[in-house]
ZAVO-997184 format. One record per atom (N, C-alpha, C): x, y, z; residue in one letter; atom name. Coordinates in nm, 2 decimals, padded with zeros to 4 digits. Layout:
<atoms>
X | Y | Z | rest | atom
X | Y | Z | A | CA
...
</atoms>
This chain:
<atoms>
X | Y | Z | rest | atom
00.08 | -00.12 | 00.00 | M | N
-00.01 | 00.01 | -00.02 | M | CA
00.06 | 00.11 | 00.01 | M | C
00.04 | 00.21 | -00.11 | G | N
00.11 | 00.35 | -00.07 | G | CA
00.03 | 00.50 | -00.02 | G | C
00.08 | 00.56 | -00.02 | F | N
00.06 | 00.75 | 00.03 | F | CA
00.15 | 00.80 | -00.02 | F | C
00.09 | 00.92 | -00.11 | R | N
00.21 | 01.03 | -00.12 | R | CA
00.13 | 01.14 | -00.05 | R | C
00.23 | 01.19 | -00.03 | F | N
00.18 | 01.32 | 00.07 | F | CA
00.21 | 01.42 | 00.05 | F | C
00.13 | 01.59 | 00.00 | S | N
00.19 | 01.66 | -00.05 | S | CA
00.12 | 01.82 | -00.01 | S | C
00.23 | 01.90 | 00.04 | E | N
00.21 | 02.01 | 00.10 | E | CA
00.07 | 02.11 | -00.01 | E | C
-00.02 | 02.18 | 00.06 | T | N
-00.11 | 02.26 | -00.04 | T | CA
-00.02 | 02.40 | -00.05 | T | C
-00.06 | 02.50 | -00.05 | S | N
-00.04 | 02.66 | -00.08 | S | CA
-00.05 | 02.69 | 00.03 | S | C
-00.11 | 02.69 | 00.14 | L | N
-00.09 | 02.68 | 00.28 | L | CA
-00.11 | 02.53 | 00.39 | L | C
00.03 | 02.63 | 00.42 | P | N
00.18 | 02.56 | 00.53 | P | CA
00.08 | 02.48 | 00.59 | P | C
00.12 | 02.33 | 00.64 | G | N
00.05 | 02.27 | 00.73 | G | CA
-00.07 | 02.20 | 00.62 | G | C
-00.14 | 02.25 | 00.55 | V | N
-00.23 | 02.18 | 00.52 | V | CA
-00.18 | 02.08 | 00.46 | V | C
-00.20 | 01.94 | 00.40 | I | N
-00.17 | 01.83 | 00.32 | I | CA
-00.27 | 01.75 | 00.21 | I | C
-00.23 | 01.73 | 00.09 | L | N
-00.34 | 01.66 | 00.02 | L | CA
-00.26 | 01.50 | 00.01 | L | C
-00.34 | 01.41 | 00.05 | V | N
-00.30 | 01.32 | 00.08 | V | CA
-00.40 | 01.17 | -00.03 | V | C
-00.28 | 01.13 | -00.14 | E | N
-00.28 | 01.07 | -00.23 | E | CA
-00.30 | 00.89 | -00.23 | E | C
-00.36 | 00.81 | -00.26 | V | N
-00.34 | 00.65 | -00.19 | V | CA
-00.39 | 00.58 | -00.29 | V | C
-00.29 | 00.51 | -00.28 | D | N
-00.31 | 00.41 | -00.36 | D | CA
-00.43 | 00.30 | -00.37 | D | C
-00.49 | 00.29 | -00.49 | A | N
-00.61 | 00.14 | -00.47 | A | CA
-00.55 | 00.00 | -00.53 | A | C
-00.60 | -00.05 | -00.50 | F | N
-00.58 | -00.20 | -00.61 | F | CA
-00.71 | -00.27 | -00.63 | F | C
-00.75 | -00.26 | -00.75 | G | N
-00.87 | -00.36 | -00.82 | G | CA
-00.87 | -00.42 | -00.92 | G | C
-00.93 | -00.49 | -00.96 | D | N
-00.96 | -00.57 | -01.02 | D | CA
-01.12 | -00.59 | -01.09 | D | C
-01.18 | -00.68 | -01.11 | E | N
-01.29 | -00.68 | -01.19 | E | CA
-01.42 | -00.72 | -01.11 | E | C
-01.40 | -00.75 | -00.94 | R | N
-01.46 | -00.74 | -00.83 | R | CA
-01.47 | -00.61 | -00.77 | R | C
-01.39 | -00.51 | -00.84 | G | N
-01.39 | -00.40 | -00.74 | G | CA
-01.27 | -00.39 | -00.67 | G | C
-01.24 | -00.27 | -00.57 | F | N
-01.10 | -00.22 | -00.54 | F | CA
-01.07 | -00.23 | -00.38 | F | C
-00.98 | -00.20 | -00.30 | F | N
-00.92 | -00.19 | -00.16 | F | CA
-00.81 | -00.08 | -00.11 | F | C
-00.85 | -00.04 | -00.06 | M | N
-00.71 | 00.08 | -00.04 | M | CA
-00.71 | 00.11 | 00.13 | M | C
-00.62 | 00.10 | 00.20 | E | N
-00.63 | 00.15 | 00.29 | E | CA
-00.61 | 00.33 | 00.30 | E | C
-00.70 | 00.36 | 00.37 | T | N
-00.72 | 00.51 | 00.39 | T | CA
-00.64 | 00.59 | 00.54 | T | C
-00.61 | 00.50 | 00.58 | Y | N
-00.51 | 00.56 | 00.72 | Y | CA
-00.45 | 00.45 | 00.78 | Y | C
-00.29 | 00.48 | 00.80 | R | N
-00.20 | 00.40 | 00.84 | R | CA
-00.15 | 00.49 | 00.96 | R | C
-00.12 | 00.46 | 01.04 | R | N
-00.04 | 00.59 | 01.15 | R | CA
00.06 | 00.61 | 01.14 | R | C
00.17 | 00.47 | 01.06 | D | N
00.30 | 00.48 | 01.13 | D | CA
00.33 | 00.56 | 00.96 | D | C
00.26 | 00.54 | 00.87 | A | N
00.27 | 00.59 | 00.72 | A | CA
00.23 | 00.75 | 00.77 | A | C
00.10 | 00.80 | 00.82 | F | N
00.10 | 00.89 | 00.83 | F | CA
00.21 | 01.05 | 00.96 | F | C
00.30 | 00.89 | 01.00 | A | N
00.34 | 00.95 | 01.12 | A | CA
00.51 | 00.99 | 01.06 | A | C
00.51 | 00.97 | 00.91 | T | N
00.67 | 00.97 | 00.84 | T | CA
00.61 | 01.08 | 00.79 | T | C
00.49 | 01.13 | 00.74 | A | N
00.49 | 01.25 | 00.70 | A | CA
00.45 | 01.36 | 00.78 | A | C
00.45 | 01.37 | 00.91 | G | N
00.47 | 01.49 | 01.06 | G | CA
00.33 | 01.48 | 01.07 | G | C
00.21 | 01.36 | 01.00 | I | N
00.07 | 01.37 | 01.05 | I | CA
00.04 | 01.26 | 01.22 | I | C
00.04 | 01.31 | 01.30 | T | N
00.12 | 01.22 | 01.45 | T | CA
-00.08 | 01.25 | 01.56 | T | C
-00.12 | 01.28 | 01.47 | D | N
-00.27 | 01.37 | 01.54 | D | CA
-00.27 | 01.23 | 01.61 | D | C
-00.36 | 01.17 | 01.74 | D | N
-00.46 | 01.10 | 01.80 | D | CA
-00.62 | 01.12 | 01.72 | D | C
-00.64 | 01.04 | 01.63 | F | N
-00.79 | 01.08 | 01.59 | F | CA
-00.84 | 01.02 | 01.70 | F | C
-01.00 | 01.10 | 01.71 | V | N
-01.09 | 00.99 | 01.86 | V | CA
-01.23 | 01.02 | 01.81 | V | C
-01.25 | 01.08 | 01.71 | Q | N
-01.39 | 01.05 | 01.63 | Q | CA
-01.36 | 01.07 | 01.49 | Q | C
-01.49 | 00.97 | 01.40 | D | N
-01.51 | 00.97 | 01.28 | D | CA
-01.65 | 01.04 | 01.24 | D | C
-01.66 | 01.09 | 01.13 | N | N
-01.80 | 01.15 | 01.13 | N | CA
-01.83 | 01.13 | 00.94 | N | C
-01.94 | 01.15 | 00.95 | H | N
-02.01 | 01.07 | 00.79 | H | CA
-02.12 | 01.22 | 00.77 | H | C
-02.09 | 01.32 | 00.69 | S | N
-02.19 | 01.40 | 00.61 | S | CA
-02.24 | 01.30 | 00.50 | S | C
-02.41 | 01.39 | 00.44 | R | N
-02.40 | 01.35 | 00.29 | R | CA
-02.51 | 01.46 | 00.25 | R | C
-02.48 | 01.54 | 00.18 | S | N
-02.52 | 01.66 | 00.14 | S | CA
-02.56 | 01.66 | -00.04 | S | C
-02.68 | 01.76 | -00.09 | H | N
-02.69 | 01.76 | -00.20 | H | CA
-02.60 | 01.87 | -00.29 | H | C
-02.62 | 01.88 | -00.41 | R | N
-02.56 | 01.94 | -00.50 | R | CA
-02.57 | 02.12 | -00.44 | R | C
-02.49 | 02.20 | -00.46 | G | N
-02.55 | 02.32 | -00.38 | G | CA
-02.54 | 02.35 | -00.24 | G | C
-02.51 | 02.23 | -00.19 | V | N
-02.55 | 02.29 | 00.00 | V | CA
-02.38 | 02.31 | 00.01 | V | C
-02.34 | 02.37 | 00.10 | L | N
-02.25 | 02.45 | 00.13 | L | CA
-02.23 | 02.47 | 00.30 | L | C
-02.13 | 02.39 | 00.37 | R | N
-02.10 | 02.38 | 00.50 | R | CA
-01.98 | 02.45 | 00.56 | R | C
-01.98 | 02.58 | 00.64 | G | N
-01.91 | 02.59 | 00.67 | G | CA
-01.87 | 02.75 | 00.71 | G | C
-01.78 | 02.82 | 00.71 | I | N
-01.65 | 02.78 | 00.76 | I | CA
-01.64 | 02.73 | 00.92 | I | C
-01.65 | 02.64 | 00.91 | H | N
-01.67 | 02.54 | 01.04 | H | CA
-01.51 | 02.55 | 01.11 | H | C
-01.50 | 02.58 | 01.32 | Y | N
-01.41 | 02.57 | 01.37 | Y | CA
-01.49 | 02.53 | 01.49 | Y | C
-01.34 | 02.44 | 01.55 | Q | N
-01.39 | 02.35 | 01.67 | Q | CA
-01.30 | 02.40 | 01.79 | Q | C
-01.37 | 02.40 | 01.90 | D | N
-01.27 | 02.51 | 02.03 | D | CA
-01.29 | 02.38 | 02.13 | D | C
-01.24 | 02.27 | 02.19 | P | N
-01.06 | 02.25 | 02.15 | P | CA
-01.03 | 02.22 | 02.00 | P | C
-00.93 | 02.27 | 01.94 | P | N
-00.90 | 02.30 | 01.80 | P | CA
-00.88 | 02.11 | 01.78 | P | C
-00.94 | 02.09 | 01.66 | Q | N
-00.93 | 01.97 | 01.63 | Q | CA
-00.88 | 01.95 | 01.48 | Q | C
-00.75 | 01.86 | 01.45 | A | N
-00.76 | 01.86 | 01.30 | A | CA
-00.83 | 01.76 | 01.23 | A | C
-00.80 | 01.78 | 01.15 | K | N
-00.98 | 01.62 | 01.05 | K | CA
-00.85 | 01.58 | 00.92 | K | C
-00.88 | 01.46 | 00.91 | L | N
-00.85 | 01.37 | 00.75 | L | CA
-00.99 | 01.38 | 00.76 | L | C
-00.99 | 01.42 | 00.58 | L | N
-01.10 | 01.43 | 00.53 | L | CA
-01.09 | 01.36 | 00.35 | L | C
-01.23 | 01.29 | 00.35 | R | N
-01.22 | 01.21 | 00.21 | R | CA
-01.37 | 01.20 | 00.21 | R | C
-01.39 | 01.22 | 00.06 | C | N
-01.54 | 01.19 | -00.04 | C | CA
-01.56 | 01.07 | -00.07 | C | C
-01.65 | 01.01 | 00.01 | T | N
-01.64 | 00.88 | -00.06 | T | CA
-01.78 | 00.81 | -00.14 | T | C
-01.87 | 00.96 | -00.18 | S | N
-01.96 | 00.98 | -00.31 | S | CA
-02.00 | 01.07 | -00.35 | S | C
-02.00 | 01.08 | -00.46 | G | N
-02.00 | 01.21 | -00.56 | G | CA
-01.89 | 01.29 | -00.53 | G | C
-01.88 | 01.39 | -00.50 | S | N
-01.79 | 01.53 | -00.53 | S | CA
-01.78 | 01.62 | -00.43 | S | C
-01.69 | 01.73 | -00.39 | I | N
-01.69 | 01.80 | -00.29 | I | CA
-01.60 | 01.91 | -00.37 | I | C
-01.65 | 02.07 | -00.26 | L | N
-01.50 | 02.12 | -00.29 | L | CA
-01.48 | 02.16 | -00.21 | L | C
-01.38 | 02.09 | -00.13 | D | N
-01.31 | 02.09 | 00.04 | D | CA
-01.21 | 02.22 | 00.07 | D | C
-01.28 | 02.30 | 00.17 | V | N
-01.15 | 02.41 | 00.15 | V | CA
-01.11 | 02.43 | 00.34 | V | C
-00.99 | 02.49 | 00.36 | A | N
-00.95 | 02.47 | 00.51 | A | CA
-00.91 | 02.65 | 00.50 | A | C
-00.93 | 02.69 | 00.60 | V | N
-00.87 | 02.82 | 00.62 | V | CA
-00.76 | 02.89 | 00.74 | V | C
-00.71 | 02.91 | 00.76 | D | N
-00.59 | 02.93 | 00.84 | D | CA
-00.65 | 03.04 | 00.93 | D | C
-00.69 | 02.97 | 01.07 | L | N
-00.76 | 03.07 | 01.22 | L | CA
-00.65 | 03.12 | 01.31 | L | C
-00.54 | 03.07 | 01.29 | R | N
-00.43 | 03.10 | 01.41 | R | CA
-00.40 | 03.24 | 01.42 | R | C
-00.45 | 03.31 | 01.47 | A | N
-00.38 | 03.50 | 01.48 | A | CA
-00.21 | 03.46 | 01.53 | A | C
-00.14 | 03.50 | 01.45 | G | N
00.01 | 03.51 | 01.45 | G | CA
00.05 | 03.45 | 01.31 | G | C
-00.02 | 03.32 | 01.28 | S | N
00.04 | 03.28 | 01.14 | S | CA
00.06 | 03.39 | 01.01 | S | C
00.13 | 03.35 | 00.97 | P | N
00.17 | 03.46 | 00.86 | P | CA
00.09 | 03.40 | 00.71 | P | C
-00.02 | 03.29 | 00.79 | A | N
-00.13 | 03.27 | 00.68 | A | CA
-00.25 | 03.29 | 00.71 | A | C
-00.27 | 03.36 | 00.82 | F | N
-00.37 | 03.40 | 00.85 | F | CA
-00.50 | 03.45 | 00.77 | F | C
-00.64 | 03.42 | 00.81 | G | N
-00.70 | 03.45 | 00.69 | G | CA
-00.70 | 03.33 | 00.55 | G | C
-00.59 | 03.34 | 00.51 | R | N
-00.55 | 03.26 | 00.40 | R | CA
-00.62 | 03.12 | 00.40 | R | C
-00.66 | 03.03 | 00.29 | W | N
-00.79 | 02.95 | 00.22 | W | CA
-00.68 | 02.89 | 00.16 | W | C
-00.74 | 02.73 | 00.10 | V | N
-00.70 | 02.70 | 00.01 | V | CA
-00.81 | 02.58 | -00.04 | V | C
-00.81 | 02.56 | -00.16 | A | N
-00.95 | 02.47 | -00.18 | A | CA
-00.87 | 02.31 | -00.27 | A | C
-00.92 | 02.23 | -00.25 | V | N
-00.97 | 02.12 | -00.32 | V | CA
-01.03 | 02.02 | -00.34 | V | C
-01.01 | 01.99 | -00.49 | E | N
-01.16 | 01.90 | -00.52 | E | CA
-01.13 | 01.77 | -00.44 | E | C
-01.23 | 01.69 | -00.39 | L | N
-01.23 | 01.55 | -00.33 | L | CA
-01.34 | 01.48 | -00.39 | L | C
-01.32 | 01.38 | -00.43 | T | N
-01.43 | 01.28 | -00.53 | T | CA
-01.39 | 01.17 | -00.53 | T | C
-01.52 | 01.09 | -00.52 | A | N
-01.50 | 00.89 | -00.48 | A | CA
-01.41 | 00.85 | -00.56 | A | C
-01.43 | 00.91 | -00.73 | A | N
-01.30 | 00.88 | -00.79 | A | CA
-01.21 | 00.86 | -00.75 | A | C
-01.17 | 01.01 | -00.77 | N | N
-01.00 | 01.07 | -00.73 | N | CA
-00.93 | 01.00 | -00.60 | N | C
-01.05 | 00.96 | -00.53 | R | N
-01.00 | 00.92 | -00.38 | R | CA
-00.89 | 00.99 | -00.27 | R | C
-00.88 | 01.12 | -00.35 | R | N
-00.78 | 01.19 | -00.26 | R | CA
-00.83 | 01.26 | -00.08 | R | C
-00.75 | 01.28 | 00.00 | Q | N
-00.79 | 01.29 | 00.12 | Q | CA
-00.73 | 01.41 | 00.15 | Q | C
-00.74 | 01.52 | 00.25 | L | N
-00.73 | 01.65 | 00.31 | L | CA
-00.70 | 01.63 | 00.45 | L | C
-00.56 | 01.68 | 00.49 | Y | N
-00.59 | 01.65 | 00.65 | Y | CA
-00.53 | 01.84 | 00.65 | Y | C
-00.62 | 01.86 | 00.73 | V | N
-00.61 | 02.01 | 00.77 | V | CA
-00.62 | 02.01 | 00.95 | V | C
-00.50 | 02.09 | 00.93 | P | N
-00.47 | 02.09 | 01.10 | P | CA
-00.52 | 02.13 | 01.17 | P | C
-00.50 | 02.14 | 01.33 | A | N
-00.58 | 02.19 | 01.45 | A | CA
-00.54 | 02.35 | 01.44 | A | C
-00.66 | 02.42 | 01.48 | G | N
-00.62 | 02.58 | 01.48 | G | CA
-00.66 | 02.63 | 01.28 | G | C
-00.75 | 02.51 | 01.19 | F | N
-00.77 | 02.58 | 01.03 | F | CA
-00.91 | 02.53 | 01.09 | F | C
-01.02 | 02.64 | 00.99 | G | N
-01.20 | 02.63 | 00.97 | G | CA
-01.15 | 02.56 | 00.86 | G | C
-01.29 | 02.54 | 00.91 | H | N
-01.30 | 02.40 | 00.74 | H | CA
-01.48 | 02.39 | 00.63 | H | C
-01.48 | 02.40 | 00.52 | A | N
-01.60 | 02.43 | 00.47 | A | CA
-01.58 | 02.34 | 00.36 | A | C
-01.71 | 02.27 | 00.30 | F | N
-01.72 | 02.23 | 00.13 | F | CA
-01.84 | 02.28 | 00.10 | F | C
-01.80 | 02.26 | -00.04 | L | N
-01.96 | 02.27 | -00.12 | L | CA
-01.99 | 02.13 | -00.17 | L | C
-02.07 | 02.08 | -00.17 | A | N
-02.14 | 01.95 | -00.24 | A | CA
-02.13 | 01.96 | -00.41 | A | C
-02.07 | 01.91 | -00.54 | L | N
-02.08 | 01.97 | -00.60 | L | CA
-02.18 | 01.86 | -00.68 | L | C
-02.22 | 01.74 | -00.62 | E | N
-02.31 | 01.64 | -00.65 | E | CA
-02.45 | 01.59 | -00.59 | E | C
-02.51 | 01.57 | -00.64 | D | N
-02.65 | 01.51 | -00.53 | D | CA
-02.56 | 01.39 | -00.43 | D | C
-02.62 | 01.38 | -00.38 | G | N
-02.57 | 01.26 | -00.27 | G | CA
-02.41 | 01.24 | -00.21 | G | C
-02.35 | 01.36 | -00.25 | S | N
-02.19 | 01.36 | -00.23 | S | CA
-02.16 | 01.34 | -00.04 | S | C
-02.10 | 01.23 | -00.04 | E | N
-02.07 | 01.23 | 00.11 | E | CA
-01.88 | 01.22 | 00.14 | E | C
-01.95 | 01.33 | 00.26 | L | N
-01.77 | 01.32 | 00.37 | L | CA
-01.74 | 01.24 | 00.45 | L | C
-01.63 | 01.18 | 00.49 | Q | N
-01.64 | 01.14 | 00.56 | Q | CA
-01.48 | 01.13 | 00.64 | Q | C
-01.49 | 01.17 | 00.78 | Y | N
-01.35 | 01.26 | 00.82 | Y | CA
-01.35 | 01.17 | 00.96 | Y | C
-01.20 | 01.22 | 01.00 | R | N
-01.15 | 01.19 | 01.14 | R | CA
-01.13 | 01.32 | 01.20 | R | C
-01.15 | 01.34 | 01.33 | C | N
-01.13 | 01.46 | 01.38 | C | CA
-01.04 | 01.39 | 01.51 | C | C
-00.92 | 01.50 | 01.54 | S | N
-00.85 | 01.45 | 01.66 | S | CA
-00.90 | 01.54 | 01.80 | S | C
-01.02 | 01.58 | 01.78 | A | N
-01.08 | 01.62 | 01.94 | A | CA
-01.27 | 01.61 | 01.89 | A | C
-01.27 | 01.55 | 02.02 | Y | N
-01.40 | 01.53 | 02.02 | Y | CA
-01.52 | 01.65 | 01.95 | Y | C
-01.61 | 01.66 | 01.92 | Y | N
-01.72 | 01.73 | 01.89 | Y | CA
-01.74 | 01.82 | 02.03 | Y | C
-01.77 | 01.93 | 02.04 | S | N
-01.82 | 02.00 | 02.16 | S | CA
-01.94 | 02.10 | 02.14 | S | C
-02.06 | 02.11 | 02.18 | P | N
-02.13 | 02.21 | 02.09 | P | CA
-02.11 | 02.36 | 02.14 | P | C
-02.03 | 02.35 | 02.31 | A | N
-02.04 | 02.45 | 02.34 | A | CA
-01.91 | 02.53 | 02.26 | A | C
-01.85 | 02.45 | 02.17 | G | N
-01.68 | 02.51 | 02.15 | G | CA
-01.71 | 02.51 | 02.00 | G | C
-01.82 | 02.51 | 01.92 | E | N
-01.84 | 02.50 | 01.78 | E | CA
-01.81 | 02.65 | 01.83 | E | C
-01.79 | 02.69 | 01.62 | G | N
-01.83 | 02.82 | 01.55 | G | CA
-01.84 | 02.81 | 01.44 | G | C
-01.83 | 02.94 | 01.34 | A | N
-01.85 | 02.95 | 01.26 | A | CA
-01.79 | 03.10 | 01.15 | A | C
-01.75 | 03.08 | 01.07 | I | N
-01.71 | 03.25 | 00.99 | I | CA
-01.78 | 03.24 | 00.88 | I | C
-01.85 | 03.36 | 00.81 | R | N
-01.91 | 03.37 | 00.68 | R | CA
-01.84 | 03.31 | 00.56 | R | C
-01.92 | 03.24 | 00.48 | W | N
-01.89 | 03.13 | 00.38 | W | CA
-01.80 | 03.23 | 00.27 | W | C
-01.89 | 03.34 | 00.29 | D | N
-01.86 | 03.49 | 00.17 | D | CA
-01.80 | 03.58 | 00.22 | D | C
-01.75 | 03.53 | 00.32 | D | N
-01.66 | 03.69 | 00.40 | D | CA
-01.56 | 03.72 | 00.27 | D | C
-01.60 | 03.89 | 00.26 | P | N
-01.53 | 04.00 | 00.17 | P | CA
-01.38 | 03.99 | 00.23 | P | C
-01.30 | 03.94 | 00.33 | D | N
-01.19 | 03.96 | 00.39 | D | CA
-01.11 | 03.79 | 00.31 | D | C
-01.20 | 03.70 | 00.35 | I | N
-01.11 | 03.59 | 00.31 | I | CA
-01.11 | 03.56 | 00.14 | I | C
-01.25 | 03.59 | 00.09 | R | N
-01.26 | 03.56 | -00.08 | R | CA
-01.24 | 03.43 | -00.10 | R | C
-01.29 | 03.35 | -00.07 | I | N
-01.29 | 03.21 | -00.09 | I | CA
-01.39 | 03.23 | -00.22 | I | C
-01.32 | 03.15 | -00.34 | A | N
-01.35 | 03.16 | -00.50 | A | CA
-01.41 | 03.02 | -00.47 | A | C
-01.55 | 03.05 | -00.44 | W | N
-01.64 | 02.93 | -00.46 | W | CA
-01.72 | 02.98 | -00.59 | W | C
-01.74 | 02.83 | -00.63 | P | N
-01.80 | 02.82 | -00.75 | P | CA
-01.93 | 02.83 | -00.78 | P | C
-02.03 | 02.90 | -00.70 | I | N
-02.16 | 02.90 | -00.67 | I | CA
-02.19 | 03.03 | -00.61 | I | C
-02.30 | 03.16 | -00.66 | S | N
-02.34 | 03.27 | -00.54 | S | CA
-02.46 | 03.24 | -00.46 | S | C
-02.50 | 03.14 | -00.44 | A | N
-02.61 | 03.09 | -00.40 | A | CA
-02.66 | 02.99 | -00.32 | A | C
-02.55 | 02.96 | -00.26 | P | N
-02.61 | 02.82 | -00.19 | P | CA
-02.67 | 02.77 | -00.10 | P | C
-02.72 | 02.66 | -00.12 | A | N
-02.82 | 02.64 | 00.07 | A | CA
-02.72 | 02.59 | 00.16 | A | C
-02.79 | 02.65 | 00.25 | L | N
-02.68 | 02.74 | 00.37 | L | CA
-02.76 | 02.63 | 00.52 | L | C
-02.69 | 02.64 | 00.62 | S | N
-02.82 | 02.59 | 00.73 | S | CA
-02.83 | 02.75 | 00.81 | S | C
-02.91 | 02.77 | 00.87 | A | N
-03.00 | 02.85 | 00.96 | A | CA
-02.82 | 02.94 | 01.03 | A | C
-02.71 | 02.87 | 01.08 | R | N
-02.64 | 02.88 | 01.14 | R | CA
-02.49 | 02.94 | 01.07 | R | C
-02.49 | 02.88 | 00.97 | D | N
-02.37 | 02.92 | 00.84 | D | CA
-02.47 | 03.07 | 00.77 | D | C
-02.60 | 03.07 | 00.76 | A | N
-02.61 | 03.23 | 00.72 | A | CA
-02.63 | 03.32 | 00.80 | A | C
-02.60 | 03.32 | 00.92 | T | N
-02.59 | 03.45 | 01.04 | T | CA
-02.44 | 03.41 | 01.10 | T | C
-02.33 | 03.33 | 00.99 | A | N
-02.20 | 03.30 | 01.12 | A | CA
-02.16 | 03.46 | 01.08 | A | C
-02.04 | 03.43 | 01.19 | M | N
-01.90 | 03.59 | 01.24 | M | CA
-01.87 | 03.64 | 01.07 | M | C
-01.86 | 03.73 | 01.07 | S | N
-01.75 | 03.75 | 00.98 | S | CA
-01.62 | 03.74 | 01.02 | S | C
-01.51 | 03.77 | 00.91 | F | N
-01.34 | 03.71 | 00.95 | F | CA
-01.30 | 03.86 | 01.08 | F | C
-01.36 | 03.93 | 01.03 | A | N
-01.33 | 04.06 | 01.15 | A | CA
-01.29 | 04.11 | 01.24 | A | C
-01.47 | 04.05 | 01.28 | E | N
-01.53 | 03.93 | 01.40 | E | CA
-01.47 | 03.90 | 01.48 | E | C
-01.43 | 03.74 | 01.41 | Y | N
-01.33 | 03.67 | 01.48 | Y | CA
-01.22 | 03.70 | 01.52 | Y | C
-01.12 | 03.79 | 01.44 | A | N
-01.01 | 03.85 | 01.47 | A | CA
-01.03 | 03.90 | 01.58 | A | C
-01.10 | 04.00 | 01.59 | R | N
-01.06 | 04.10 | 01.70 | R | CA
-01.09 | 03.99 | 01.86 | R | C
-01.10 | 03.85 | 01.85 | N | N
-01.13 | 03.77 | 01.93 | N | CA
-01.12 | 03.62 | 01.89 | N | C
-00.93 | 03.63 | 01.86 | P | N
-00.93 | 03.47 | 01.78 | P | CA
-00.92 | 03.34 | 01.87 | P | C
-01.00 | 03.21 | 01.84 | R | N
-01.02 | 03.14 | 01.94 | R | CA
-00.86 | 03.06 | 01.96 | R | C
-00.78 | 03.06 | 01.85 | F | N
-00.65 | 03.00 | 01.86 | F | CA
-00.54 | 03.10 | 01.78 | F | C
-00.42 | 03.07 | 01.85 | R | N
-00.29 | 03.17 | 01.85 | R | CA
-00.18 | 03.10 | 01.82 | R | C
-00.13 | 03.10 | 01.73 | L | N
00.05 | 03.03 | 01.73 | L | CA
00.10 | 03.08 | 01.85 | L | C
00.23 | 02.97 | 01.91 | P | N
00.29 | 03.03 | 02.02 | P | CA
00.39 | 03.18 | 01.98 | P | C
00.33 | 03.28 | 02.11 | G | N
00.39 | 03.40 | 02.02 | G | CA
00.27 | 03.48 | 02.00 | G | C
00.16 | 03.46 | 01.91 | G | N
00.11 | 03.55 | 01.83 | G | CA
00.01 | 03.61 | 01.90 | G | C
</atoms>
């Protein structure tokens, strides 16, 4: 089995490509091996797995969780545009974002470190996202930043996505920046 890890344009956010072995019956692939990920510097202790299903045009995020959690994400049905935003005050990349298309066909995964926000747009009906988290979900610790924030300027390929009430009324990045939940040491 093989994994290939490559840095994205946002330091710390890593694209993971996985070898799959197939024949006339289907395919098999490993999606996670602690030893292989550790060689790439990903040493998080994942404690919770989540699975969501969304229809085309549904946008979820930009979400964050305190205590901060790293995520390892993959699309297992359909396709999504997956986005990570650096929310760590003091980071040279504070407020910058990167987007990667994850599909069931390309089998790519995205590692999003702790202290980053996460969002995704379902590009097809029935798009499913499965992901591992390094901290347990806590309703009291959840937060959200507007998906269309003018300071972050994510290049979404949609102007009127389907949003939850929480995402439709999320705070601006400027509001978050006044009282950030995450800081780099010395930041």
